[in-house]
C-alpha positions as CSV (number, residue, x, y, z in Angstrom):
1,M,15.4,-28.2,19.7
2,C,14.0,-29.0,23.0
3,I,15.4,-26.4,26.0
4,G,14.6,-27.6,29.2
5,G,11.9,-30.0,29.0
6,E,9.5,-29.0,31.6
7,V,9.1,-25.3,30.0
8,K,6.0,-25.2,28.0
9,G,5.9,-23.3,25.2
10,P,3.0,-20.7,25.9
11,R,4.5,-20.0,28.9
12,L,7.7,-19.3,27.4
13,A,6.4,-17.1,25.1
14,H,4.0,-15.2,28.2
15,S,7.0,-15.0,29.6
16,C,8.9,-12.8,27.4
17,G,5.9,-10.2,27.6
18,V,4.2,-12.3,25.0
19,T,0.5,-11.8,25.7
20,G,-2.8,-13.5,24.1
21,V,-0.8,-16.4,22.9
22,L,-2.6,-20.0,22.9
23,E,-2.3,-23.3,22.4
24,G,-2.5,-23.3,18.0
25,D,-3.0,-19.4,18.0
26,I,0.2,-17.7,17.8
27,S,-0.6,-15.2,15.3
28,R,-2.1,-13.2,17.9
29,M,1.2,-12.2,19.6
30,D,1.7,-9.1,21.2
31,L,5.2,-8.1,22.2
32,V,3.9,-6.3,25.7
33,Q,4.4,-5.8,29.0
34,P,2.4,-8.2,31.8
35,D,0.4,-5.7,33.3
36,N,-0.6,-7.5,36.7
37,S,2.1,-8.6,39.0
38,A,0.6,-12.3,39.0
39,Q,1.8,-12.3,35.7
40,T,4.9,-10.7,36.5
41,Q,5.4,-12.8,39.2
42,D,4.8,-15.7,36.9
43,F,7.7,-14.6,34.6
44,T,10.7,-14.3,37.8
45,Q,9.5,-18.0,38.5
46,F,10.1,-18.7,34.9
47,V,13.5,-17.1,34.8
48,E,14.7,-18.8,38.0
49,S,13.7,-21.9,36.4
50,I,15.9,-22.1,33.5
51,N,19.0,-23.1,33.7
52,I,21.8,-22.3,31.8
53,T,24.2,-25.3,32.4
54,T,21.7,-27.4,30.9
55,M,20.8,-25.5,28.0
56,E,24.2,-25.3,26.8
57,Q,24.1,-29.4,27.5
58,N,21.0,-29.2,24.6
59,L,22.6,-26.6,22.4
60,S,24.5,-27.6,19.2
61,D,28.5,-27.9,19.3
62,A,28.1,-25.0,15.9
63,M,26.6,-22.4,18.6
64,L,29.0,-23.0,21.4
65,P,31.1,-20.8,19.9
66,A,28.7,-18.1,18.8
67,L,27.7,-18.6,23.2
68,K,31.5,-18.2,24.6
69,Q,31.7,-14.9,22.3
70,L,28.6,-13.9,23.7
71,E,29.4,-14.2,27.3
72,E,32.6,-12.3,26.6
73,A,30.6,-9.2,25.2
74,I,28.2,-9.3,27.9
75,S,31.1,-9.0,30.6
76,L,32.6,-5.8,28.6
77,E,29.0,-4.4,27.8
78,D,29.7,-2.1,31.3
79,T,33.3,-0.9,30.3
80,Y,31.9,0.7,26.9
81,A,28.5,1.8,28.4
82,S,28.2,5.8,27.3
83,N,25.9,6.7,29.9
84,L,24.5,9.6,28.2
85,Q,22.5,12.1,29.8
86,L,21.3,14.8,27.4
87,P,18.1,17.5,27.9
88,S,15.5,17.7,25.4
89,S,15.7,20.8,24.8
90,G,17.2,24.2,26.3
91,N,17.4,28.0,26.0
92,D,21.4,27.7,25.9
93,K,22.8,27.7,22.8
94,N,25.8,26.5,23.6
95,C,24.4,23.3,25.2
96,I,24.3,20.4,23.9
97,T,20.9,18.9,23.7
98,E,18.8,15.7,21.9
99,G,18.2,17.1,18.6
100,I,21.8,18.1,18.3
101,R,23.4,14.8,19.3
102,D,20.6,13.0,17.2
103,G,21.3,15.3,14.3
104,S,24.9,14.4,14.3
105,A,24.5,10.7,14.3
106,H,22.1,11.5,10.6
107,V,24.9,13.3,9.3
108,L,27.4,9.7,10.2
109,R,25.0,7.3,8.9
110,C,25.0,9.5,5.8
111,L,28.9,9.5,5.8
112,K,28.7,5.8,6.2
113,V,26.8,5.6,3.3
114,W,28.6,8.1,1.4
115,Y,31.4,6.4,1.5
116,D,29.7,2.9,1.4
117,L,31.4,1.6,4.6
118,P,30.6,-0.8,6.5
119,S,27.8,-1.0,9.4
120,D,30.5,-1.4,12.2
121,V,31.7,2.2,11.3
122,L,28.4,3.6,12.4
123,F,28.1,1.9,15.9
124,V,31.5,2.2,16.3
125,A,31.6,6.4,16.1
126,N,28.5,6.3,18.1
127,N,29.7,4.8,20.8
128,Y,32.8,6.5,21.1
129,M,30.4,10.2,20.4
130,D,28.5,9.3,23.2
131,R,31.0,8.2,25.4
132,F,32.9,11.2,25.1
133,L,30.1,13.4,25.6
134,S,29.5,11.6,28.8
135,K,32.8,12.2,30.1
136,M,33.4,15.7,28.8
137,K,31.4,19.2,28.0
138,V,31.1,19.7,25.0
139,Q,29.6,23.1,23.4
140,A,27.8,22.9,20.6
141,R,29.6,24.9,17.9
142,H,32.4,22.2,18.6
143,M,29.7,19.1,18.2
144,A,29.9,19.0,14.3
145,C,33.8,18.7,14.8
146,V,33.4,15.5,18.1
147,S,31.0,13.4,15.8
148,V,33.1,13.6,12.8
149,S,36.5,12.8,14.5
150,S,34.6,9.7,16.0
151,F,33.6,9.2,12.1
152,S,37.0,8.7,11.4
153,L,38.6,7.3,14.5
154,A,36.0,4.5,14.1
155,V,37.2,4.1,10.2
156,Q,40.8,3.8,11.5
157,Q,40.0,1.1,14.0
158,V,37.6,-0.8,11.8
159,A,40.5,-0.7,9.0
160,L,42.9,-2.2,11.7
161,H,40.8,-5.2,11.4
162,G,40.2,-5.2,7.4
163,G,37.3,-4.4,7.5
164,C,37.4,-1.0,5.1
165,P,39.7,1.1,3.8
166,E,40.8,4.4,5.5
167,T,38.9,8.0,4.6
168,D,41.4,11.2,3.3
169,L,40.6,13.7,6.3
170,R,40.5,16.6,4.1
171,D,38.4,14.8,1.7
172,L,36.2,13.8,5.2
173,A,36.4,17.6,6.1
174,L,34.8,18.8,2.6
175,I,32.3,15.8,2.5
176,S,30.6,16.5,5.7
177,Q,30.6,20.6,6.0
178,S,31.8,20.2,9.1
179,K,33.8,24.3,8.8
180,C,36.6,22.5,10.4
181,T,40.0,21.3,8.9
182,S,42.0,18.6,8.5
183,G,44.1,19.7,11.3
184,D,40.8,20.0,13.6
185,L,40.1,16.4,13.2
186,Q,43.5,15.3,13.4
187,R,43.7,17.1,17.3
188,M,40.0,16.3,18.3
189,E,41.4,12.6,17.3
190,S,43.8,12.9,19.2
191,I,41.7,14.2,22.4
192,I,39.2,11.6,22.1
193,A,41.6,8.9,21.7
194,L,43.3,9.8,25.1
195,K,40.1,10.7,27.4
196,L,38.5,7.2,25.9
197,D,42.2,5.0,26.1
198,V,41.7,4.1,22.5
199,D,44.8,2.6,21.1
200,R,45.2,3.5,17.9
201,A,47.8,0.7,16.8
202,S,46.2,-2.1,18.3
203,P,43.1,-3.8,16.3
204,A,42.1,-5.2,19.3
205,G,39.7,-3.1,21.7
206,L,36.6,-2.3,19.7
207,P,33.7,-1.5,22.1
208,T,31.0,-3.6,21.8
209,T,27.8,-2.5,20.4
210,P,24.0,-3.0,19.8
211,L,26.0,-4.7,16.4
212,T,27.5,-6.8,18.0
213,F,25.4,-8.3,20.1
214,L,22.5,-8.8,17.2
215,R,24.9,-10.9,14.9
216,L,25.6,-13.2,18.1
217,Y,21.6,-13.5,18.2
218,H,21.3,-14.2,14.8
219,S,24.0,-16.5,14.5
220,L,22.9,-18.9,17.2
221,L,18.9,-18.7,16.2
222,A,21.1,-19.6,12.7
223,S,23.0,-22.4,13.4
224,S,20.2,-24.2,16.0
225,D,17.5,-26.5,14.6
226,L,15.3,-23.7,14.0
227,G,17.4,-22.0,12.2
228,V,15.4,-22.9,8.8
229,L,12.0,-21.2,10.3
230,F,14.2,-18.6,12.2
231,Q,15.6,-17.3,8.4
232,K,12.1,-18.2,7.4
233,T,10.0,-16.0,9.6
234,L,12.6,-12.5,9.2
235,A,12.1,-13.2,5.5
236,A,8.1,-13.0,6.2
237,A,8.5,-9.9,8.6
238,G,10.5,-8.1,5.6
239,Q,8.4,-4.8,4.8
240,G,10.3,-2.0,5.2
241,P,14.2,-1.7,5.8
242,D,15.9,-5.0,7.0
243,I,17.1,-5.6,10.7
244,W,20.4,-4.7,10.5
245,Q,18.9,-1.5,8.7
246,R,15.8,-0.6,11.4
247,L,19.3,-1.3,14.4
248,E,20.9,1.8,12.1
249,I,17.8,3.9,12.7
250,V,17.3,3.2,16.3
251,V,20.8,3.7,17.2
252,C,20.8,7.3,15.5
253,D,17.8,8.4,18.2
254,S,18.7,9.8,21.9
255,K,15.9,8.0,23.1
256,C,17.6,4.6,22.8
257,S,21.1,5.1,23.2
258,V,20.7,5.1,27.0
259,F,19.5,0.9,26.8
260,R,22.5,-1.4,27.2
261,P,23.3,-2.3,23.6
262,S,22.1,-6.3,24.6
263,V,19.0,-4.7,25.4
264,I,18.6,-3.1,22.1
265,A,19.9,-6.0,20.4
266,L,17.5,-8.4,21.7
267,V,14.3,-6.3,21.5
268,L,14.9,-5.2,17.7
269,L,15.1,-9.4,16.7
270,C,11.8,-10.0,19.0
271,T,9.6,-7.3,17.0
272,Q,11.0,-8.9,14.0
273,L,10.2,-12.0,15.0
274,Q,6.9,-11.0,16.3
275,A,5.9,-9.4,12.6
276,G,7.1,-12.8,10.9
277,V,5.1,-15.5,13.7
278,E,1.8,-13.2,12.8
279,A,2.2,-13.7,9.3
280,L,3.2,-17.2,9.2
281,G,0.7,-18.0,12.3
282,A,-2.1,-16.9,10.1
283,Q,-1.5,-20.0,7.6
284,G,-3.2,-22.0,11.1
285,D,-1.0,-25.3,10.5
286,P,-0.8,-26.9,13.8
287,A,2.8,-28.0,13.4
288,L,3.8,-24.7,12.1
289,C,2.4,-23.0,15.0
290,A,3.8,-25.3,17.6
291,Q,7.5,-25.1,16.1
292,L,6.9,-20.9,16.1
293,V,6.2,-21.6,19.9
294,E,9.5,-22.6,20.4
295,L,11.6,-20.1,18.4
296,V,9.8,-17.8,20.9
297,S,11.3,-19.8,23.6
298,F,14.8,-19.6,22.1
299,A,14.4,-16.3,22.8
300,V,13.6,-16.2,26.4
301,C,16.9,-18.3,26.9
302,L,18.4,-15.7,24.9
303,Q,17.1,-13.3,27.5
304,K,18.0,-15.1,30.6
305,I,21.4,-15.8,29.4
306,S,21.8,-11.7,28.4
307,Q,20.7,-10.8,32.1
308,I,17.7,-9.1,30.7
309,S,15.3,-7.9,33.0
310,A,11.3,-8.1,32.3
311,A,11.6,-3.9,33.1
312,S,14.1,-2.9,30.6
313,F,13.3,-5.1,28.4
314,S,9.2,-3.9,28.1
315,I,11.0,0.1,28.7
316,C,13.5,-0.7,25.5
317,L,10.6,-2.2,23.7
318,E,8.6,1.1,24.0
319,A,11.2,2.9,22.6
320,V,12.0,1.1,20.1
321,N,8.8,0.7,18.8
322,D,8.2,5.0,18.7
323,V,11.5,5.5,16.8
324,M,10.1,2.9,14.1
325,N,6.9,4.2,13.9
326,K,8.1,7.4,13.1
327,Y,10.3,6.0,10.9
328,N,7.9,4.0,9.0
329,A,5.1,6.9,9.1
330,Q,7.8,8.6,7.0
331,S,6.9,12.1,9.2
332,Q,9.6,14.6,8.3
333,M,12.3,14.5,10.1
334,P,14.3,17.5,12.0
335,H,18.1,15.9,11.5
336,R,18.7,16.6,7.8
337,Q,21.9,18.5,7.0
338,R,21.4,21.0,4.1
339,L,24.2,20.9,1.9
340,V,25.6,24.2,0.6
341,W,27.2,24.8,-3.1
342,K,30.7,26.8,-2.1
343,L,31.9,28.6,-5.2
344,S,35.3,30.4,-5.2
345,H,35.6,34.2,-6.5
346,R,36.7,32.7,-9.8
347,T,33.9,30.8,-10.2
348,R,31.3,33.1,-9.6
349,R,32.6,35.6,-12.0
350,L,32.0,33.4,-15.0
351,L,28.6,32.4,-14.2
352,R,26.1,34.1,-16.0
353,P,23.2,36.2,-14.5
354,I,20.3,34.4,-15.6
355,D,17.3,36.2,-13.4
356,R,17.0,38.9,-16.4
357,L,16.7,36.5,-19.3
358,A,13.4,36.3,-21.0
359,V,10.9,33.0,-19.7
360,Q,9.1,33.0,-22.6
361,L,10.3,33.3,-26.7
362,P,8.4,34.0,-29.3
363,T,7.0,31.8,-31.4
364,I,8.3,31.5,-35.2
365,E,5.5,31.0,-37.3
366,E,7.0,28.8,-39.9
367,H,3.7,28.8,-42.5
368,K,4.9,31.7,-43.2
369,Q,8.3,31.7,-44.7
370,F,7.2,31.7,-47.8
371,A,4.8,34.4,-47.6
372,A,5.3,37.6,-48.6
373,A,7.3,39.5,-46.2
374,E,5.1,42.6,-44.6
375,P,7.0,45.9,-44.3
376,R,8.0,46.2,-40.7
377,S,8.7,49.4,-39.3
378,R,11.5,51.1,-38.5
379,S,11.5,50.5,-34.5
380,G,10.9,46.6,-34.6
381,S,14.3,45.9,-36.0
382,V,16.2,48.4,-34.6
383,S,19.3,47.1,-32.1
384,S,20.0,47.6,-29.0
385,E,22.7,49.5,-30.2
386,E,21.2,51.8,-32.9
387,N,18.2,52.1,-30.4
388,S,20.2,53.7,-28.1
389,E,22.1,56.6,-30.1
390,S,18.9,57.6,-32.0
391,E,17.8,58.3,-28.8
392,K,21.0,60.3,-28.1
393,E,20.9,62.2,-30.8
394,E,17.3,63.0,-30.3
395,M,18.1,63.9,-26.5
396,C,20.7,66.5,-28.3
397,G,17.7,67.3,-31.0
398,Q,15.8,68.5,-27.7
399,K,18.3,70.4,-26.3
400,N,19.8,72.6,-29.3
401,R,16.0,73.5,-30.1
402,A,16.0,74.9,-26.2
403,N,18.9,76.9,-26.1
404,A,17.2,78.0,-29.5
405,Q,14.1,79.0,-28.2
406,E,16.3,80.8,-25.2
407,D,18.8,82.4,-27.3
408,E,15.5,84.1,-29.5
409,V,13.2,85.1,-26.0
410,Q,16.8,86.5,-24.7
411,W,17.1,88.6,-28.4
412,F,13.5,89.4,-28.3
413,N,14.2,91.2,-24.7
414,M,17.2,92.8,-26.0
415,G,15.7,94.2,-28.8
416,S,12.6,95.1,-26.7
417,S,14.3,97.0,-24.1
418,V,16.7,99.6,-27.0
419,Y,13.7,100.6,-28.9
420,H,12.4,102.2,-25.6
């Protein structure tokens, strides 16, 4: 596929923030933002040199529907923007911080996995939650109710498209452990739908999310002449979670929620392409390297169509890399919900206490079962009840003997007084 004959492959790769690319050596590609002003000016000249009309003429008929959908999604991108600004930390316990928001987002991802729902539910729920937090001042104690209600509302909206079955509010309130009743979730759903102008009876009006743009970018690349190479490149970069799971991880972080959905999707796609290009470029095949350069060139054209500047691409790339590096290093995530077993009083009464049970039991010597039985002392075979009764009898005997001795002493003293 040829997109603009005057634009060369290395220049396309370099203009997309890809440095270190030489002819026949694309394996050294590194997605970083150019440092000096000359490279930035070169990128600006390149972006201005791309003619979208000429590119559309060179596209195949199979790519035109996805291209139209991409243009529509870009036009609606600002409508569903969240503009979320939360403090990283705060002394006020009622203030919602980035950590509280991220914790709620990870809980929603766990609920999505628990109910085996599509990824659309998670992205729509996060969009509802972030937009509601942008418009309304919410206390930290109400964050669980807001997040779970956004999830329930997202399930209903996606279910109108036939994408997933609906969930029961009572079951959702119990599984999420949000300390809310089904009535609380229902009332919060109505408030969120009212503030965000969500038409709960119409299947239309789902917000544009990073998943929307990633699917469109994936469809455009897969339906192009480089579709086979594109799939091969993604397969070569398949280390760890796939690109769809990576996108879920990225959107659960509040640092990436401030970027446009199209920027997040394209940056994540470019990082996957980078890993695949490095793996395939190591083979040293000149023809394959030329096709890989052309694949990178197409990614630059997608950047031009989406109206993504070099600065926003670079900043988003750094944030996405930080999130994925933290995930790949398997560092301890602070956003984990502890599951608590809730028992009724009747169940607690039926439970047997195990704190007083013996940890180790005496060993039974089976090889002595036919041997002569050794005489055992009485104390070794007395049961606990008999032992307690014997102790009581012994205590009573000691008390009687003490009383008898006391009586004898008193009688002796009385007799001695009479004698004198």
